[in-house]
C-alpha positions in Angstrom: 20.3 15.8 -1.7 20.4 12.7 -3.9 23.0 12.2 -6.5 22.3 13.3 -10.0 23.3 11.9 -13.4 22.9 12.7 -17.0 21.3 10.5 -19.6 21.4 10.8 -23.3 18.0 10.3 -25.1 16.9 11.0 -28.6 15.5 14.4 -29.2 12.0 13.1 -30.0 11.9 11.3 -26.6 13.1 14.3 -24.8 10.4 16.4 -26.4 7.7 13.9 -25.4 9.0 13.9 -21.8 9.2 17.7 -21.7 5.7 18.0 -23.1 4.4 15.6 -20.4 6.3 17.6 -17.7 4.8 20.9 -18.9 1.3 19.4 -19.0 1.7 18.2 -15.5 3.4 21.4 -14.3 6.3 19.4 -13.0 10.0 18.6 -13.8 11.4 16.2 -16.3 12.6 14.0 -13.5 9.1 13.8 -11.9 7.5 13.1 -15.3 10.0 10.3 -15.9 9.4 8.9 -12.4 5.6 8.9 -13.0 6.0 7.2 -16.4 8.2 4.5 -14.8 5.7 4.1 -11.9 2.8 3.6 -14.4 4.9 1.0 -16.4 5.6 -0.8 -13.1 1.9 -0.9 -12.2 1.0 -2.2 -15.7 3.6 -4.9 -15.4 2.3 -5.9 -12.0 -1.3 -6.2 -13.2 -0.3 -8.1 -16.3 1.5 -10.6 -14.0 -1.6 -10.9 -11.9 -3.8 -11.6 -15.0 -1.3 -14.3 -16.1 -1.2 -15.8 -12.7 -5.0 -15.9 -12.5 -5.3 -17.4 -15.9 -3.1 -20.3 -14.9 -5.0 -20.9 -11.6 -6.8 -24.2 -11.6 -10.4 -23.3 -11.9 -11.5 -26.6 -10.2 -9.3 -25.8 -7.2 -10.7 -22.3 -6.9 -14.3 -23.7 -7.1 -13.7 -26.4 -4.5 -12.3 -23.8 -2.1 -15.2 -21.4 -2.7 -17.8 -24.2 -2.4 -16.3 -26.3 0.3 -19.3 -25.9 2.6 -22.4 -27.3 1.1 -25.0 -24.8 2.3 -27.9 -26.9 0.9 -27.1 -29.8 3.3 -30.3 -30.6 5.3 -28.2 -31.4 8.4 -27.2 -27.8 8.6 -30.8 -26.8 9.4 -30.8 -29.2 12.4 -28.1 -27.3 14.2 -30.4 -24.3 14.7 -29.1 -20.8 15.2 -27.4 -21.4 18.5 -24.9 -23.8 17.0 -23.8 -21.5 14.1 
C-alpha cells in the first residue's frame, strides 16, 4: 500500500472536491487525481499551442512544399520511376 498523508484545505475547496467525488462515485483521492490529470493535460496543450505559434511559418511551408509537384520533368519519369 502506498503511503498516505493529510492535507489541510479550506472547507469550500473540500466541499467542491467531495461533490465531484460523489458525482463520479469515487473517492476524494481519485477525484483529486483526476483534477490534477486534467490540469496537466491543459498545461500540455497550452504549451503545444505556444510552441506552434512561435514556429516559423515559412519554414513549415518550405518543408511541406519541398517537392514541386507541378514540375513538368516529373511527368517524364513515368510511373515506373516513381
